[in-house]
N, CA, C, O and the ligand as a Tripos MOL2 file, in Angstrom:
@<TRIPOS>MOLECULE
protein
  313   311    79     0     0
PROTEIN
NO_CHARGES

@<TRIPOS>ATOM
      1 N         100.0150   82.2030   91.9560 N.3       1 MET1
      2 CA         99.5050   83.5160   92.3350 C.3       1 MET1
      3 C          99.4050   83.6140   93.8620 C.2       1 MET1
      4 O          98.9210   82.7020   94.5320 O.2       1 MET1
      5 N          99.8670   84.7250   94.3770 N.am      2 ILE2
      6 CA         99.8760   84.9080   95.8300 C.3       2 ILE2
      7 C          98.5190   85.4210   96.2930 C.2       2 ILE2
      8 O          98.0410   86.4490   95.8120 O.2       2 ILE2
      9 N          97.9060   84.7120   97.2180 N.am      3 THR3
     10 CA         96.6010   85.1300   97.7230 C.3       3 THR3
     11 C          96.7030   85.7620   99.1110 C.2       3 THR3
     12 O          95.8280   86.5300   99.5120 O.2       3 THR3
     13 N          97.7640   85.4390   99.8380 N.am      4 VAL4
     14 CA         97.9400   86.0150  101.1670 C.3       4 VAL4
     15 C          98.8200   87.2540  101.0460 C.2       4 VAL4
     16 O          99.9180   87.1780  100.4940 O.2       4 VAL4
     17 N          98.3510   88.3990  101.5550 N.am      5 PRO5
     18 CA         99.1840   89.6060  101.4780 C.3       5 PRO5
     19 C         100.4330   89.4560  102.3390 C.2       5 PRO5
     20 O         100.3920   88.8170  103.3900 O.2       5 PRO5
     21 N         101.5270   90.0360  101.9020 N.am      6 GLY6
     22 CA        102.7630   89.9730  102.6630 C.3       6 GLY6
     23 C         102.6720   90.7930  103.9350 C.2       6 GLY6
     24 O         101.7570   91.6000  104.0990 O.2       6 GLY6
     25 N         103.6250   90.5830  104.8360 N.am      7 PRO7
     26 CA        103.5780   91.2630  106.1300 C.3       7 PRO7
     27 C         103.5340   92.7870  106.0380 C.2       7 PRO7
     28 O         102.9950   93.4510  106.9250 O.2       7 PRO7
     29 N         104.1030   93.3420  104.9600 N.am      8 LEU8
     30 CA        104.1650   94.7950  104.8560 C.3       8 LEU8
     31 C         103.3080   95.3280  103.7200 C.2       8 LEU8
     32 O         103.4560   96.4840  103.3230 O.2       8 LEU8
     33 N         102.4020   94.4880  103.1860 N.am      9 ALA9
     34 CA        101.5270   94.9350  102.1030 C.3       9 ALA9
     35 C         100.5690   96.0060  102.6180 C.2       9 ALA9
     36 O         100.0720   95.9230  103.7420 O.2       9 ALA9
     37 N         100.3180   97.0090  101.7820 N.am     10 GLN10
     38 CA         99.3710   98.0720  102.1600 C.3      10 GLN10
     39 C          97.9440   97.5990  101.8810 C.2      10 GLN10
     40 O          97.7390   96.8520  100.9240 O.2      10 GLN10
     41 N          96.9610   97.9990  102.6690 N.am     11 PRO11
     42 CA         97.1420   98.8340  103.8640 C.3      11 PRO11
     43 C          97.5400   98.0060  105.0750 C.2      11 PRO11
     44 O          97.0520   96.8920  105.2690 O.2      11 PRO11
     45 N          98.4290   98.5610  105.8840 N.am     12 LEU12
     46 CA         98.8340   97.8740  107.1000 C.3      12 LEU12
     47 C          97.7330   97.9900  108.1450 C.2      12 LEU12
     48 O          97.0620   99.0170  108.2490 O.2      12 LEU12
     49 N          97.5620   96.9490  108.8970 N.am     13 ARG13
     50 CA         96.5430   96.9690  109.9630 C.3      13 ARG13
     51 C          97.1810   97.1180  111.3360 C.2      13 ARG13
     52 O          96.5430   97.5930  112.2750 O.2      13 ARG13
     53 N          98.4250   96.7160  111.4510 N.am     14 TYR14
     54 CA         99.1210   96.7910  112.7350 C.3      14 TYR14
     55 C         100.4400   97.5350  112.5700 C.2      14 TYR14
     56 O         101.0680   97.4830  111.5120 O.2      14 TYR14
     57 N         100.8500   98.2220  113.6240 N.am     15 GLY15
     58 CA        102.1340   98.9010  113.5910 C.3      15 GLY15
     59 C         103.2640   97.8860  113.5640 C.2      15 GLY15
     60 O         103.3080   96.9780  114.3940 O.2      15 GLY15
     61 N         104.1810   98.0360  112.6100 N.am     16 VAL16
     62 CA        105.2170   97.0260  112.4540 C.3      16 VAL16
     63 C         106.3070   97.1310  113.5280 C.2      16 VAL16
     64 O         107.1320   96.2280  113.6610 O.2      16 VAL16
     65 N         106.3120   98.2170  114.2860 N.am     17 TYR17
     66 CA        107.2580   98.3300  115.3970 C.3      17 TYR17
     67 C         106.5830   98.1490  116.7430 C.2      17 TYR17
     68 O         107.2480   97.8740  117.7420 O.2      17 TYR17
     69 N         105.2680   98.3000  116.7760 N.am     18 THR18
     70 CA        104.5620   98.2450  118.0500 C.3      18 THR18
     71 C         103.6990   96.9940  118.1800 C.2      18 THR18
     72 O         103.4480   96.5390  119.2960 O.2      18 THR18
     73 N         103.2400   96.4290  117.0650 N.am     19 GLY19
     74 CA        102.3380   95.2940  117.1090 C.3      19 GLY19
     75 C         100.9320   95.6890  117.5210 C.2      19 GLY19
     76 O         100.0860   94.8270  117.7570 O.2      19 GLY19
     77 N         100.6760   96.9970  117.6080 N.am     20 ARG20
     78 CA         99.3450   97.4630  118.0120 C.3      20 ARG20
     79 C          98.5140   97.8000  116.7850 C.2      20 ARG20
     80 O          99.0480   98.1620  115.7370 O.2      20 ARG20
     81 N          97.2010   97.6770  116.9290 N.am     21 GLU21
     82 CA         96.3370   98.0700  115.8230 C.3      21 GLU21
     83 C          96.5550   99.5360  115.5020 C.2      21 GLU21
     84 O          96.6270  100.3740  116.4010 O.2      21 GLU21
     85 N          96.6590   99.8410  114.2220 N.am     22 LEU22
     86 CA         96.9700  101.2150  113.8290 C.3      22 LEU22
     87 C          95.8920  102.1860  114.2700 C.2      22 LEU22
     88 O          96.1720  103.3550  114.5320 O.2      22 LEU22
     89 N          94.6600  101.7050  114.3520 N.am     23 GLU23
     90 CA         93.5720  102.5880  114.7830 C.3      23 GLU23
     91 C          93.7820  103.0830  116.2090 C.2      23 GLU23
     92 O          93.3050  104.1550  116.5820 O.2      23 GLU23
     93 N          94.4960  102.2950  116.9990 N.am     24 LEU24
     94 CA         94.7180  102.6450  118.3990 C.3      24 LEU24
     95 C          96.0420  103.3750  118.5990 C.2      24 LEU24
     96 O          96.3780  103.7960  119.7060 O.2      24 LEU24
     97 N          96.7760  103.5130  117.5140 N.am     25 GLN25
     98 CA         98.1190  104.0550  117.6000 C.3      25 GLN25
     99 C          98.1000  105.5110  117.1440 C.2      25 GLN25
    100 O          97.4050  105.8610  116.1900 O.2      25 GLN25
    101 N          98.8630  106.3540  117.8280 N.am     26 SER26
    102 CA         98.9000  107.7530  117.4190 C.3      26 SER26
    103 C          99.5730  107.8680  116.0500 C.2      26 SER26
    104 O         100.5090  107.1250  115.7540 O.2      26 SER26
    105 N          99.0940  108.8020  115.2090 N.am     27 PRO27
    106 CA         99.5930  108.9040  113.8300 C.3      27 PRO27
    107 C         101.1090  109.0940  113.7410 C.2      27 PRO27
    108 O         101.7420  108.5920  112.8120 O.2      27 PRO27
    109 N         101.6930  109.8150  114.7010 N.am     28 ASP28
    110 CA        103.1320  110.0540  114.5930 C.3      28 ASP28
    111 C         103.9560  108.8280  114.9720 C.2      28 ASP28
    112 O         105.1800  108.8410  114.8430 O.2      28 ASP28
    113 N         103.2980  107.7700  115.4390 N.am     29 ALA29
    114 CA        104.0120  106.5330  115.7300 C.3      29 ALA29
    115 C         104.0700  105.6220  114.5030 C.2      29 ALA29
    116 O         104.7710  104.6110  114.5020 O.2      29 ALA29
    117 N         103.3250  105.9920  113.4620 N.am     30 VAL30
    118 CA        103.3310  105.1770  112.2460 C.3      30 VAL30
    119 C         104.6400  105.4010  111.5030 C.2      30 VAL30
    120 O         104.9750  106.5340  111.1560 O.2      30 VAL30
    121 N         105.3760  104.3260  111.2590 N.am     31 PRO31
    122 CA        106.6730  104.4880  110.6150 C.3      31 PRO31
    123 C         106.5520  104.8470  109.1360 C.2      31 PRO31
    124 O         105.5800  104.4780  108.4770 O.2      31 PRO31
    125 N         107.5200  105.5500  108.6360 N.am     32 THR32
    126 CA        107.5470  105.8500  107.2110 C.3      32 THR32
    127 C         108.2540  104.7280  106.4760 C.2      32 THR32
    128 O         108.9990  103.9550  107.0770 O.2      32 THR32
    129 N         108.0240  104.6420  105.1950 N.am     33 ALA33
    130 CA        108.6730  103.6100  104.3930 C.3      33 ALA33
    131 C         110.1870  103.7690  104.4390 C.2      33 ALA33
    132 O         110.9290  102.7870  104.4240 O.2      33 ALA33
    133 N         110.6310  105.0170  104.4940 N.am     34 ALA34
    134 CA        112.0700  105.2660  104.5380 C.3      34 ALA34
    135 C         112.6740  104.6720  105.8010 C.2      34 ALA34
    136 O         113.7630  104.0980  105.7790 O.2      34 ALA34
    137 N         111.9520  104.8190  106.8940 N.am     35 ARG35
    138 CA        112.4580  104.2890  108.1420 C.3      35 ARG35
    139 C         112.4680  102.7660  108.1150 C.2      35 ARG35
    140 O         113.3410  102.1330  108.7090 O.2      35 ARG35
    141 N         111.5090  102.1900  107.4350 N.am     36 MET36
    142 CA        111.4540  100.7380  107.3310 C.3      36 MET36
    143 C         112.6910  100.1570  106.6760 C.2      36 MET36
    144 O         113.1210   99.0530  107.0120 O.2      36 MET36
    145 N         113.2610  100.8960  105.7450 N.am     37 GLY37
    146 CA        114.4400  100.3810  105.0640 C.3      37 GLY37
    147 C         115.6500  100.3100  105.9700 C.2      37 GLY37
    148 O         116.5710   99.5280  105.7320 O.2      37 GLY37
    149 N         115.6460  101.1370  107.0190 N.am     38 LEU38
    150 CA        116.7950  101.2010  107.9060 C.3      38 LEU38
    151 C         116.6570  100.2950  109.1200 C.2      38 LEU38
    152 O         117.6280   99.7210  109.6120 O.2      38 LEU38
    153 N         115.4250  100.1870  109.5820 N.am     39 GLU39
    154 CA        115.1880   99.4430  110.8150 C.3      39 GLU39
    155 C         114.2400   98.2950  110.5280 C.2      39 GLU39
    156 O         113.1680   98.5220  109.9660 O.2      39 GLU39
    157 N         114.5920   97.0770  110.8930 N.am     40 PRO40
    158 CA        113.7090   95.9480  110.5860 C.3      40 PRO40
    159 C         112.3700   96.0760  111.3050 C.2      40 PRO40
    160 O         112.3260   96.4740  112.4680 O.2      40 PRO40
    161 N         111.2790   95.7390  110.6170 N.am     41 PRO41
    162 CA        109.9900   95.6850  111.2980 C.3      41 PRO41
    163 C         109.9940   94.5190  112.2790 C.2      41 PRO41
    164 O         110.6330   93.4960  112.0320 O.2      41 PRO41
    165 N         109.2960   94.6710  113.3680 N.am     42 ARG42
    166 CA        109.2820   93.6110  114.3930 C.3      42 ARG42
    167 C         107.9840   92.8240  114.3960 C.2      42 ARG42
    168 O         107.9340   91.6840  114.8590 O.2      42 ARG42
    169 N         106.9410   93.4420  113.8780 N.am     43 TYR43
    170 CA        105.6250   92.7900  113.9170 C.3      43 TYR43
    171 C         105.0190   92.7900  112.5270 C.2      43 TYR43
    172 O         105.2760   93.6830  111.7200 O.2      43 TYR43
    173 N         104.2130   91.7760  112.2600 N.am     44 CYS44
    174 CA        103.5280   91.6940  110.9760 C.3      44 CYS44
    175 C         102.4850   92.8040  110.8740 C.2      44 CYS44
    176 O         101.6940   93.0070  111.7950 O.2      44 CYS44
    177 N         102.4860   93.5220  109.7480 N.am     45 GLY45
    178 CA        101.5250   94.5940  109.5490 C.3      45 GLY45
    179 C         100.1160   94.1050  109.2700 C.2      45 GLY45
    180 O          99.1710   94.8930  109.2940 O.2      45 GLY45
    181 N          99.9650   92.8100  109.0040 N.am     46 GLN46
    182 CA         98.6420   92.2490  108.7040 C.3      46 GLN46
    183 C          97.9660   91.6740  109.9370 C.2      46 GLN46
    184 O          96.7500   91.7960  110.0800 O.2      46 GLN46
    185 N          98.7240   91.0520  110.8300 N.am     47 CYS47
    186 CA         98.1000   90.3430  111.9520 C.3      47 CYS47
    187 C          98.6920   90.7230  113.3010 C.2      47 CYS47
    188 O          98.1560   90.3240  114.3340 O.2      47 CYS47
    189 N          99.7770   91.4790  113.3210 N.am     48 GLY48
    190 CA        100.3480   91.9180  114.5840 C.3      48 GLY48
    191 C         101.1750   90.8670  115.3000 C.2      48 GLY48
    192 O         101.6420   91.0900  116.4170 O.2      48 GLY48
    193 N         101.3560   89.7170  114.6530 N.am     49 ARG49
    194 CA        102.2310   88.7090  115.2560 C.3      49 ARG49
    195 C         103.6690   89.1970  115.2680 C.2      49 ARG49
    196 O         104.0930   89.9510  114.3920 O.2      49 ARG49
    197 N         104.4040   88.7590  116.2660 N.am     50 ARG50
    198 CA        105.8230   89.0640  116.2970 C.3      50 ARG50
    199 C         106.5010   88.2510  115.1930 C.2      50 ARG50
    200 O         106.2760   87.0470  115.0660 O.2      50 ARG50
    201 N         107.3300   88.9250  114.3990 N.am     51 MET51
    202 CA        107.9870   88.2410  113.2930 C.3      51 MET51
    203 C         109.3880   87.8000  113.6940 C.2      51 MET51
    204 O         110.0040   88.3610  114.6000 O.2      51 MET51
    205 N         109.8730   86.7800  112.9910 N.am     52 VAL52
    206 CA        111.2470   86.3480  113.1600 C.3      52 VAL52
    207 C         112.1080   87.2330  112.2670 C.2      52 VAL52
    208 O         111.9820   87.1920  111.0430 O.2      52 VAL52
    209 N         112.9720   88.0250  112.8680 N.am     53 VAL53
    210 CA        113.7750   88.9850  112.1200 C.3      53 VAL53
    211 C         115.2250   88.5440  112.1100 C.2      53 VAL53
    212 O         115.7980   88.1940  113.1420 O.2      53 VAL53
    213 N         115.8100   88.5690  110.9080 N.am     54 GLN54
    214 CA        117.2290   88.2780  110.7750 C.3      54 GLN54
    215 C         117.8910   89.4590  110.1130 C.2      54 GLN54
    216 O         117.4520   89.9130  109.0560 O.2      54 GLN54
    217 N         118.9480   89.9600  110.7300 N.am     55 VAL55
    218 CA        119.7210   91.0300  110.1040 C.3      55 VAL55
    219 C         120.8240   90.3920  109.2880 C.2      55 VAL55
    220 O         121.5920   89.5660  109.7830 O.2      55 VAL55
    221 N         120.8870   90.7890  108.0310 N.am     56 VAL56
    222 CA        121.8920   90.2530  107.1170 C.3      56 VAL56
    223 C         122.7840   91.4080  106.6850 C.2      56 VAL56
    224 O         122.4230   92.5670  106.8890 O.2      56 VAL56
    225 N         123.9580   91.1190  106.0830 N.am     57 PRO57
    226 CA        124.9080   92.2060  105.7550 C.3      57 PRO57
    227 C         124.3160   93.3480  104.9370 C.2      57 PRO57
    228 O         124.7040   94.5010  105.1260 O.2      57 PRO57
    229 N         123.3830   93.0500  104.0310 N.am     58 ASP58
    230 CA        122.8420   94.1100  103.1770 C.3      58 ASP58
    231 C         121.4310   94.5140  103.5640 C.2      58 ASP58
    232 O         120.7280   95.1250  102.7590 O.2      58 ASP58
    233 N         120.9960   94.1880  104.7800 N.am     59 GLY59
    234 CA        119.6540   94.5990  105.1830 C.3      59 GLY59
    235 C         119.0830   93.6560  106.2240 C.2      59 GLY59
    236 O         119.7220   93.3540  107.2320 O.2      59 GLY59
    237 N         117.8500   93.1900  105.9590 N.am     60 TRP60
    238 CA        117.2110   92.3070  106.9330 C.3      60 TRP60
    239 C         116.1310   91.4890  106.2380 C.2      60 TRP60
    240 O         115.6770   91.8290  105.1460 O.2      60 TRP60
    241 N         115.7340   90.4160  106.8860 N.am     61 THR61
    242 CA        114.5580   89.6730  106.4670 C.3      61 THR61
    243 C         113.6710   89.4930  107.6890 C.2      61 THR61
    244 O         114.1620   89.3410  108.8070 O.2      61 THR61
    245 N         112.3690   89.5110  107.4680 N.am     62 ALA62
    246 CA        111.4290   89.3440  108.5680 C.3      62 ALA62
    247 C         110.3580   88.3690  108.1110 C.2      62 ALA62
    248 O         109.8850   88.4390  106.9760 O.2      62 ALA62
    249 N         109.9740   87.4550  109.0030 N.am     63 ARG63
    250 CA        109.0370   86.4130  108.6010 C.3      63 ARG63
    251 C         107.8910   86.2710  109.5840 C.2      63 ARG63
    252 O         108.0950   86.1450  110.7920 O.2      63 ARG63
    253 N         106.6790   86.2950  109.0430 N.am     64 CYS64
    254 CA        105.4790   86.0070  109.8240 C.3      64 CYS64
    255 C         105.0660   84.5740  109.5210 C.2      64 CYS64
    256 O         105.1340   84.1350  108.3730 O.2      64 CYS64
    257 N         104.6400   83.8460  110.5430 N.am     65 SER65
    258 CA        104.2740   82.4400  110.3240 C.3      65 SER65
    259 C         103.0460   82.3050  109.4290 C.2      65 SER65
    260 O         102.8430   81.2660  108.8020 O.2      65 SER65
    261 N         102.2400   83.3360  109.3700 N.am     66 ARG66
    262 CA        101.0360   83.2680  108.5260 C.3      66 ARG66
    263 C         101.1780   83.9910  107.2020 C.2      66 ARG66
    264 O         100.6010   83.5660  106.2020 O.2      66 ARG66
    265 N         101.9360   85.0760  107.1770 N.am     67 HIS67
    266 CA        101.9540   85.9220  105.9860 C.3      67 HIS67
    267 C         103.2450   85.8670  105.1980 C.2      67 HIS67
    268 O         103.4200   86.6090  104.2320 O.2      67 HIS67
    269 N         104.1560   84.9860  105.6080 N.am     68 GLY68
    270 CA        105.3630   84.8080  104.8310 C.3      68 GLY68
    271 C         106.4400   85.8180  105.1840 C.2      68 GLY68
    272 O         106.3730   86.4850  106.2160 O.2      68 GLY68
    273 N         107.4300   85.9180  104.3130 N.am     69 SER69
    274 CA        108.5880   86.7360  104.6440 C.3      69 SER69
    275 C         108.7060   87.9350  103.7160 C.2      69 SER69
    276 O         108.1620   87.9570  102.6120 O.2      69 SER69
    277 N         109.4340   88.9260  104.2040 N.am     70 VAL70
    278 CA        109.6870   90.1310  103.4350 C.3      70 VAL70
    279 C         111.1250   90.5160  103.7410 C.2      70 VAL70
    280 O         111.6120   90.2670  104.8440 O.2      70 VAL70
    281 N         111.8000   91.1120  102.7930 N.am     71 ASP71
    282 CA        113.1440   91.5870  103.1110 C.3      71 ASP71
    283 C         113.3500   92.9970  102.6090 C.2      71 ASP71
    284 O         112.5790   93.5140  101.8010 O.2      71 ASP71
    285 N         114.4210   93.6110  103.1110 N.am     72 SER72
    286 CA        114.6380   95.0290  102.8440 C.3      72 SER72
    287 C         114.8810   95.2840  101.3590 C.2      72 SER72
    288 O         114.5330   96.3520  100.8570 O.2      72 SER72
    289 N         115.4650   94.3340  100.6560 N.am     73 ALA73
    290 CA        115.7020   94.5020   99.2260 C.3      73 ALA73
    291 C         114.3740   94.6220   98.4710 C.2      73 ALA73
    292 O         114.2610   95.3660   97.4970 O.2      73 ALA73
    293 N         113.3770   93.8750   98.9430 N.am     74 GLU74
    294 CA        112.0510   93.9200   98.3400 C.3      74 GLU74
    295 C         111.4320   95.3220   98.4650 C.2      74 GLU74
    296 O         110.8060   95.8210   97.5300 O.2      74 GLU74
    297 N         111.6160   95.9370   99.6230 N.am     75 LEU75
    298 CA        111.0730   97.2790   99.8260 C.3      75 LEU75
    299 C         111.7330   98.2960   98.9210 C.2      75 LEU75
    300 O         111.0780   99.2210   98.4410 O.2      75 LEU75
    301 N         113.0150   98.1350   98.6830 N.am     76 GLU76
    302 CA        113.7480   99.1000   97.8580 C.3      76 GLU76
    303 C         113.2790   99.0790   96.4140 C.2      76 GLU76
    304 O         113.4350  100.0650   95.6940 O.2      76 GLU76
    305 N         112.7060   97.9630   95.9860 N.am     77 GLN77
    306 CA        112.2550   97.8600   94.6020 C.3      77 GLN77
    307 C         110.9920   98.6850   94.3480 C.2      77 GLN77
    308 O         110.6740   98.9930   93.2000 O.2      77 GLN77
    309 N         110.2720   99.0430   95.4170 N.am     78 ARG78
    310 CA        109.0080   99.7500   95.2330 C.3      78 ARG78
    311 C         109.2360  101.2160   94.9620 C.2      78 ARG78
    312 O         108.2780  101.9670   94.7820 O.2      78 ARG78
    313 ZN        101.0610   88.0320  109.7140 Zn       79 ZN79
@<TRIPOS>BOND
     1     1     2 1
     2     2     3 1
     3     3     4 2
     4     3     5 am
     5     5     6 1
     6     6     7 1
     7     7     8 2
     8     7     9 am
     9     9    10 1
    10    10    11 1
    11    11    12 2
    12    11    13 am
    13    13    14 1
    14    14    15 1
    15    15    16 2
    16    15    17 am
    17    17    18 1
    18    18    19 1
    19    19    20 2
    20    19    21 am
    21    21    22 1
    22    22    23 1
    23    23    24 2
    24    23    25 am
    25    25    26 1
    26    26    27 1
    27    27    28 2
    28    27    29 am
    29    29    30 1
    30    30    31 1
    31    31    32 2
    32    31    33 am
    33    33    34 1
    34    34    35 1
    35    35    36 2
    36    35    37 am
    37    37    38 1
    38    38    39 1
    39    39    40 2
    40    39    41 am
    41    41    42 1
    42    42    43 1
    43    43    44 2
    44    43    45 am
    45    45    46 1
    46    46    47 1
    47    47    48 2
    48    47    49 am
    49    49    50 1
    50    50    51 1
    51    51    52 2
    52    51    53 am
    53    53    54 1
    54    54    55 1
    55    55    56 2
    56    55    57 am
    57    57    58 1
    58    58    59 1
    59    59    60 2
    60    59    61 am
    61    61    62 1
    62    62    63 1
    63    63    64 2
    64    63    65 am
    65    65    66 1
    66    66    67 1
    67    67    68 2
    68    67    69 am
    69    69    70 1
    70    70    71 1
    71    71    72 2
    72    71    73 am
    73    73    74 1
    74    74    75 1
    75    75    76 2
    76    75    77 am
    77    77    78 1
    78    78    79 1
    79    79    80 2
    80    79    81 am
    81    81    82 1
    82    82    83 1
    83    83    84 2
    84    83    85 am
    85    85    86 1
    86    86    87 1
    87    87    88 2
    88    87    89 am
    89    89    90 1
    90    90    91 1
    91    91    92 2
    92    91    93 am
    93    93    94 1
    94    94    95 1
    95    95    96 2
    96    95    97 am
    97    97    98 1
    98    98    99 1
    99    99   100 2
   100    99   101 am
   101   101   102 1
   102   102   103 1
   103   103   104 2
   104   103   105 am
   105   105   106 1
   106   106   107 1
   107   107   108 2
   108   107   109 am
   109   109   110 1
   110   110   111 1
   111   111   112 2
   112   111   113 am
   113   113   114 1
   114   114   115 1
   115   115   116 2
   116   115   117 am
   117   117   118 1
   118   118   119 1
   119   119   120 2
   120   119   121 am
   121   121   122 1
   122   122   123 1
   123   123   124 2
   124   123   125 am
   125   125   126 1
   126   126   127 1
   127   127   128 2
   128   127   129 am
   129   129   130 1
   130   130   131 1
   131   131   132 2
   132   131   133 am
   133   133   134 1
   134   134   135 1
   135   135   136 2
   136   135   137 am
   137   137   138 1
   138   138   139 1
   139   139   140 2
   140   139   141 am
   141   141   142 1
   142   142   143 1
   143   143   144 2
   144   143   145 am
   145   145   146 1
   146   146   147 1
   147   147   148 2
   148   147   149 am
   149   149   150 1
   150   150   151 1
   151   151   152 2
   152   151   153 am
   153   153   154 1
   154   154   155 1
   155   155   156 2
   156   155   157 am
   157   157   158 1
   158   158   159 1
   159   159   160 2
   160   159   161 am
   161   161   162 1
   162   162   163 1
   163   163   164 2
   164   163   165 am
   165   165   166 1
   166   166   167 1
   167   167   168 2
   168   167   169 am
   169   169   170 1
   170   170   171 1
   171   171   172 2
   172   171   173 am
   173   173   174 1
   174   174   175 1
   175   175   176 2
   176   175   177 am
   177   177   178 1
   178   178   179 1
   179   179   180 2
   180   179   181 am
   181   181   182 1
   182   182   183 1
   183   183   184 2
   184   183   185 am
   185   185   186 1
   186   186   187 1
   187   187   188 2
   188   187   189 am
   189   189   190 1
   190   190   191 1
   191   191   192 2
   192   191   193 am
   193   193   194 1
   194   194   195 1
   195   195   196 2
   196   195   197 am
   197   197   198 1
   198   198   199 1
   199   199   200 2
   200   199   201 am
   201   201   202 1
   202   202   203 1
   203   203   204 2
   204   203   205 am
   205   205   206 1
   206   206   207 1
   207   207   208 2
   208   207   209 am
   209   209   210 1
   210   210   211 1
   211   211   212 2
   212   211   213 am
   213   213   214 1
   214   214   215 1
   215   215   216 2
   216   215   217 am
   217   217   218 1
   218   218   219 1
   219   219   220 2
   220   219   221 am
   221   221   222 1
   222   222   223 1
   223   223   224 2
   224   223   225 am
   225   225   226 1
   226   226   227 1
   227   227   228 2
   228   227   229 am
   229   229   230 1
   230   230   231 1
   231   231   232 2
   232   231   233 am
   233   233   234 1
   234   234   235 1
   235   235   236 2
   236   235   237 am
   237   237   238 1
   238   238   239 1
   239   239   240 2
   240   239   241 am
   241   241   242 1
   242   242   243 1
   243   243   244 2
   244   243   245 am
   245   245   246 1
   246   246   247 1
   247   247   248 2
   248   247   249 am
   249   249   250 1
   250   250   251 1
   251   251   252 2
   252   251   253 am
   253   253   254 1
   254   254   255 1
   255   255   256 2
   256   255   257 am
   257   257   258 1
   258   258   259 1
   259   259   260 2
   260   259   261 am
   261   261   262 1
   262   262   263 1
   263   263   264 2
   264   263   265 am
   265   265   266 1
   266   266   267 1
   267   267   268 2
   268   267   269 am
   269   269   270 1
   270   270   271 1
   271   271   272 2
   272   271   273 am
   273   273   274 1
   274   274   275 1
   275   275   276 2
   276   275   277 am
   277   277   278 1
   278   278   279 1
   279   279   280 2
   280   279   281 am
   281   281   282 1
   282   282   283 1
   283   283   284 2
   284   283   285 am
   285   285   286 1
   286   286   287 1
   287   287   288 2
   288   287   289 am
   289   289   290 1
   290   290   291 1
   291   291   292 2
   292   291   293 am
   293   293   294 1
   294   294   295 1
   295   295   296 2
   296   295   297 am
   297   297   298 1
   298   298   299 1
   299   299   300 2
   300   299   301 am
   301   301   302 1
   302   302   303 1
   303   303   304 2
   304   303   305 am
   305   305   306 1
   306   306   307 1
   307   307   308 2
   308   307   309 am
   309   309   310 1
   310   310   311 1
   311   311   312 2
@<TRIPOS>SUBSTRUCTURE
     1 MET1         2 RESIDUE 1 A MET
     2 ILE2         6 RESIDUE 1 A ILE
     3 THR3        10 RESIDUE 1 A THR
     4 VAL4        14 RESIDUE 1 A VAL
     5 PRO5        18 RESIDUE 1 A PRO
     6 GLY6        22 RESIDUE 1 A GLY
     7 PRO7        26 RESIDUE 1 A PRO
     8 LEU8        30 RESIDUE 1 A LEU
     9 ALA9        34 RESIDUE 1 A ALA
    10 GLN10       38 RESIDUE 1 A GLN
    11 PRO11       42 RESIDUE 1 A PRO
    12 LEU12       46 RESIDUE 1 A LEU
    13 ARG13       50 RESIDUE 1 A ARG
    14 TYR14       54 RESIDUE 1 A TYR
    15 GLY15       58 RESIDUE 1 A GLY
    16 VAL16       62 RESIDUE 1 A VAL
    17 TYR17       66 RESIDUE 1 A TYR
    18 THR18       70 RESIDUE 1 A THR
    19 GLY19       74 RESIDUE 1 A GLY
    20 ARG20       78 RESIDUE 1 A ARG
    21 GLU21       82 RESIDUE 1 A GLU
    22 LEU22       86 RESIDUE 1 A LEU
    23 GLU23       90 RESIDUE 1 A GLU
    24 LEU24       94 RESIDUE 1 A LEU
    25 GLN25       98 RESIDUE 1 A GLN
    26 SER26      102 RESIDUE 1 A SER
    27 PRO27      106 RESIDUE 1 A PRO
    28 ASP28      110 RESIDUE 1 A ASP
    29 ALA29      114 RESIDUE 1 A ALA
    30 VAL30      118 RESIDUE 1 A VAL
    31 PRO31      122 RESIDUE 1 A PRO
    32 THR32      126 RESIDUE 1 A THR
    33 ALA33      130 RESIDUE 1 A ALA
    34 ALA34      134 RESIDUE 1 A ALA
    35 ARG35      138 RESIDUE 1 A ARG
    36 MET36      142 RESIDUE 1 A MET
    37 GLY37      146 RESIDUE 1 A GLY
    38 LEU38      150 RESIDUE 1 A LEU
    39 GLU39      154 RESIDUE 1 A GLU
    40 PRO40      158 RESIDUE 1 A PRO
    41 PRO41      162 RESIDUE 1 A PRO
    42 ARG42      166 RESIDUE 1 A ARG
    43 TYR43      170 RESIDUE 1 A TYR
    44 CYS44      174 RESIDUE 1 A CYS
    45 GLY45      178 RESIDUE 1 A GLY
    46 GLN46      182 RESIDUE 1 A GLN
    47 CYS47      186 RESIDUE 1 A CYS
    48 GLY48      190 RESIDUE 1 A GLY
    49 ARG49      194 RESIDUE 1 A ARG
    50 ARG50      198 RESIDUE 1 A ARG
    51 MET51      202 RESIDUE 1 A MET
    52 VAL52      206 RESIDUE 1 A VAL
    53 VAL53      210 RESIDUE 1 A VAL
    54 GLN54      214 RESIDUE 1 A GLN
    55 VAL55      218 RESIDUE 1 A VAL
    56 VAL56      222 RESIDUE 1 A VAL
    57 PRO57      226 RESIDUE 1 A PRO
    58 ASP58      230 RESIDUE 1 A ASP
    59 GLY59      234 RESIDUE 1 A GLY
    60 TRP60      238 RESIDUE 1 A TRP
    61 THR61      242 RESIDUE 1 A THR
    62 ALA62      246 RESIDUE 1 A ALA
    63 ARG63      250 RESIDUE 1 A ARG
    64 CYS64      254 RESIDUE 1 A CYS
    65 SER65      258 RESIDUE 1 A SER
    66 ARG66      262 RESIDUE 1 A ARG
    67 HIS67      266 RESIDUE 1 A HIS
    68 GLY68      270 RESIDUE 1 A GLY
    69 SER69      274 RESIDUE 1 A SER
    70 VAL70      278 RESIDUE 1 A VAL
    71 ASP71      282 RESIDUE 1 A ASP
    72 SER72      286 RESIDUE 1 A SER
    73 ALA73      290 RESIDUE 1 A ALA
    74 GLU74      294 RESIDUE 1 A GLU
    75 LEU75      298 RESIDUE 1 A LEU
    76 GLU76      302 RESIDUE 1 A GLU
    77 GLN77      306 RESIDUE 1 A GLN
    78 ARG78      310 RESIDUE 1 A ARG
    79 ZN79       313 GROUP 0 **** ****
């Protein structure tokens, strides 16, 4: 059983493109889920750490050292 939320699990605490706390970020800077499928997130939504992002032929994978990895295929399943 997974006890640590994934980097993009809701609710997000940090902007995945800015790495800033969402409370400090203007609402129109918050990315939509649709946009996430096209553009890899750069920062973990849970802790704001910069993630290791790999672009692969069918999408991308992004990994936080604390919260694990997420990939674009996973988002499409939701
Ligand atoms: Zn994290």
